[in-house]
N, C-alpha and C positions, 0 to 999 in steps of 0.2 A: 683426391686423385691427381697423380702427377701427369704432366703433359706427355704427348708422344714426341720422341726425339728422332729426327731424320738427319743424320750426319754421317761422317765418314765411318764411324764405328758401327753403323747399321741402324736397325729399327728397334727402339725400346718399347716393349709391350707392357702396358699396365692393365691387368684384368679388371673389368667393370665390377662395381658392387653388385649389380644384377646382370644376369646373362642377357645379351642382345637377342639371341634366339635360343629356343629350347628344343629338346627331343631331337638332337642332332644325329643324323645317320650318314656316315661317310660311305663313299662308294666301295663296293666289293672289288677285289682284284689285287694280286700281289704287286704288279708293276704296271705303269702306264707309259706310253710312248709320248715324247715331247710333241705337242701340237694336238694331242687327243682332247676331246671335250669331256669334262668330268662334271657330274652333278652332285651337289650335296643337298640333302633334304633336312628340313627343320621347320619349326613353327616360329613365325614372326619376322621374316625377311621384309625389308622395305625397299622402295624403288631406287634410292640413291646408294645402297650398300655397295661396298667395294671388297675385292679380294686382294690380299697381300701374301707374300711368301717369305719364309726363312728356309734357306736351302743348305744342307750339309752333306759332304761326300768324303769318303775315305779311300777311294780306289781310282783316283784320276790319273791322267797321263802324266808322265814325268815332265814333259815340256809345257804342260798346262798348270797342274798343281797336283801333287800326290794326295793331299787332303786339304780341306778348307771349308769355308762357309760364305754364303752370300745372303745378307740379311736386308730386309726392308725393300723387297721387289714388288712393284704393283703388278697384279695379274690382269689378264684380258678377260673381262666378263662378257659372256655371250648370251645370257638370258637370266631373267629374274621373275619369280612369282612370290606369292605370300609364303609358299612352303618349299621353295627350292631356289638355288642359285647355281648357275653353270659357268665354267671358266675353262681356259685352255691350259694344259699342262706346260710348265715352263721348259725352255730348251737351253742349249749352249752350256750345259754343265755335265760332268761325269755322272754315272749312276748315283742317285742321291735319295736321301730322306727329306721330304718337303713338308714343313709345317704350314698348314693352310689357315690363314687368319681372316676373320671378317672385320671390316672397318666401317664405322658409322659415326660421322661427326667427330672424328678424332679419337674415338674409343675403339679398342681392339678386343676381339674375343678369339681365342684359338679354337678352331672347329675340330681339328684332328690332323693326321699326317697321311701322306701317300708316298709310295716309292716310285721313282722314275727310272726309265732306261737311259742309256748313254745318249746325251744330246750334243756331243762334241763331234764335229766333222774332222776325221783323222786324215783323210786323203784328199788331194786336189782332184776335183772332178770337172768334166766338161758339161756345160749346160747349154741347151738350145732354147730359143724363143720362137714359138710357132703361133700363127694367127688362128683364132677360133672362127667358126662361121659367123658369129655375131660381132666380130671385130675385137674381141678380147685377146688374151695371151695365155698360152700354156707354157710353163717352164718345166723342162724335163732334164733329168740328170743321167749322165753316162760316166763310167770309169774313164780316166784320162786317155787310155788307149783301149777302150772297150768297144762294144758293138751294139747294134740295135737290139739284140736279144737281152741286153742288160739295162734297157731303158727303164727309168723310174720317174713317174710324173711327180713333180715336186709341189706345184700349185697351179691353180687356174684362177684368173682374175678377169673382170670385165674391162679392165684398163688396157689400152693399146700401148704397150711398153716399147721403148726404144732406148738406144744409148746406154745399155745396161752394163755395169762393171761390177765384178765380184770382189769381195774382201777375202783375205786369207787369215783364218783363225776364228773370226766370229760366226761364220756360217751365214753371212748375209750378203746382200748385193744392193746396189742403188741404180735406178734408172729414171727415165722421164716419161710421163704420160700427159700429153696435152699441156705442156709447160709446167707440170707439177713434178717436184722431186719426190720420188717414191722409194721407200725402203722395202726390200723383199727379205723376209725371214725364211731362209731355206730349210730351217729345222722345224719350226712350228707352222710353216706353210701359210704365212699371213703377209699382207701388204699394208703399209701405212704411209699416208701422205705426210711429207716432211716440210714442204714449202712451195710457194707459187713463183712463177716467173723464171723457172730454171731453163737455161739454154743447153748446157752440156754437162756431162759428168766425166770423171776420170780418176785414176788412182794416183795419189801423191806419195803413197808408200804401200807396202804389201798389205797393210791392215786398214788403211785410211782412204776412203773414197770421198771426193769433194764435188760440189756443184758450182757451176759458173752461172751467175745471174746477171741480167742486164739492168743497169741503173743509169738512166739518161743515156749518155754516150760513153759509158764506162762498163767494163766487165769486172764483176766482183766475185771473188772466190770465197766460199764458205766450206767448212768441214775440215780444213787443214789446221796446223798448229796455230797459225795467225791469219786473220782475214786480210786480203789484199785486193787492190783495185788497179785497173789499167785503163788509160785513155786509148781509144781506138785510133788507128792512123787516119789521116785526112782522107775522106772519100770512102772509107770502109764503114759499113753499117752492120748491125747485128744480124739482119736478115740474110746477109751474104755468107755468114759463117756456116760451114758444112756441119750438119747434125750427125756427129760421130764422136766417140769418146776421145778426149785429148790424151796425150802421152806426156810423162814427166821425164825430161832429160836435160843435160847441161844446166841444171838448176833453173829450169824454165818449163813452161807448159807449151806443148806443140799442138797447134790447131791448123785449120785450113780454111781459105775463103774462096768463093767463086768470083771471077772477074767478069766484066761486062762482055768480053769477047769470047767467053766460054772456057777460058783457061782457068787454072787453079793456082793459088799461091800459098806458101807457108805463112802462118801467122804465129809469132812467137811472143809469149808473155814471160819476160824475165822476172824471177822472184826478187831480184835485187833492184828492180826499177818499177816505174809507174806508167810507162808507155809501151804499148804493144808495137812490135816490129813486123813489117811486111817484107816478105822475101820476093825474089823474082818469079815471074809467071812460069807455069809448067803446063805444057800441052798434054793433057791426060784426062780421062774420065774418072780417074781414081787418084786420090792423094790422102793416104791414110797414115797418120803419125804412129811411130813405134819407138821403142827404146831397146838398148843393148848394153851389155857389160863388156868392157874392153880394158886391157892394161893401159894405164895412164902413160901418155907420151913422155913425160918428164920423170916417171918412176914406174917402170914396167912391173914391179912387184906389187903395186897397188892397182886396184880395179876402179874404174869410174863409169858412171852411167851416162852414156851418149845416146844418140838417136838419129832419126831420119824420117823418110816418108816412103811408103809403098806406092809406086807409080806404074801405071799400065802402059806397056810398050807392045803394040801389036797384040799377041795372045799370051804374053808373059807379064807377070807383075814383078818388077824389080824393087827390092828394098834398098833404097839409095841413101847413104849416109849424108847428114846435113853438116855443112860447115857453120859452126855457131857464130863466126865473125861476119861472113858475107851472106849467110842464110841461103847459099846455093847448094844444090844437090850434086853429089858425085856423078859425073856425066857418063862414065863408061861402064860396060858390063863387068869388067874385071874388078871394079871397085865396089860392086853391089854386095851387101851383107847376105842376101838370100835371093834366090829366084824361085818363083812359084808359077806353075802352069795355070793359065786362065786368069780371070779377073777376080780379085779378092773383094767379096761383098761385105764381110764382117771379120774382125780380127780381135784376138784376146791374147794376153801374155801373162806369164808368171815366172817366178824364180823357184827352182826346186830347193827344198831344204837340204843342208849338208848331211851326209851320211855319218852315222855314229862311228867314232874312231878315226875320222879323217883329220889328220893333223894340219893339213894345208888345203882347206876346201876352196875350190874355184867356183865362182858363180855359174850356175847352170840355168840358162834362160830357155824357156819353151814358148813357141809362138803357135797359136791355133788359128787356122784360117777357114772360113767358109768361102768356097770358090765357085765360079760359074765358067765352065769350059764348053762352049758350043751348046749351051742350054742344059748341060749336065752339072748338077750341084754335088759337091763333095766337101767333107771336112777332113783336113789334114792337121797333124801336129808335127812341128818342125823343131829340130835342134839346130839353130843357126850357126853354132860354133863348129859343127861337123857338116853343115849344109846337107843334112839328111832329114827325111820326113816319113811319117807313117800315116796311111789312110785309116781314118777312124770310122767315118760314116759315108756310105755311098748314096747315090741319087735316090734309090728306092726308099731310103730312110728319111729323106729330107723334104717331104711334102709339106709345104706352107712354112718351112723354117726361114726366118728372116734375120736371125742374129745368133751369136754364140758368146759365151763368156766362161772363164775359169773361176772357180771359187772353192774355198775349203772351210 
């Protein structure tokens, strides 16, 4: 018997001389939804048995893959008995035919096939994080410009999630629960602990979310193309860093710290360096980092990723550009990238995909904000390049909502 090969070419299955289980009964049903629990019945299952998948599709999205295969994927087993094994239908693929394989001690047996519905998220959606009575979290999905009538509950977990950032393409998000880095699968509706000691999360690209971890007096980045670490400025400790998603701009990560006098300061982690940089103090209860796309100063035909911080002034939140050299914020109303009524409690950002046939696409950034105005909570989606916004959810829809994020 040849060994099982797990490599870039996929999973090579050698059928055992004797069947691992007999009298196999695959579940009835023409199609299954990603995340559904499926049970296969047979005689002879054992406690350590695993489920693996070979997936093949022929009607995918043009920008994903018109056809293709994904081989050698480990499944999530939810239950085992002597006569049955249950698992979750895989997601993140177009409608597909899935070969279900039983694995035991390196030996594989094909149990049969199932058909799955589309598991690819085609549209950018707004997601809310709401607290459950027991302290857990409900994640709900809305269309980007939708309403409460179109609410869809994505998953419920006992974890108290914060600092959640969505990915664009995989249909997943990452957040933090009591210092643990948690991955949220928004298609199969599962959560998985990825690591301990995580301080913050943030997006370093449209499809990559990274975590910042504290190691002694250094901040360490994981999840990007290369791991990096920064020495904190003198007098700055990790417990003073504001717990909110960081932003990626100016080839740096933008964070914020609380000062002893109650003010806040920008904290910048340059990807080209190993020391974190501390900016001047800002008198505000809010200092939320954001990013923008603007024409480059030296070449207006090129766009560059810049950023700044959302700062509360009286009852308005100003999105004030950051000077990457001095780390000072633009001080006047006329220089603000965006003005938002009320205090911004949570913020999320995305870039819209270029429309088909657009010969010279311009980056189209959208900023979603959860605001508090005199105790009234609302969610708005803004186009900062036009300084215009649309109300998405009103106060009646936001009971117990503590955060928002975009994902696709």
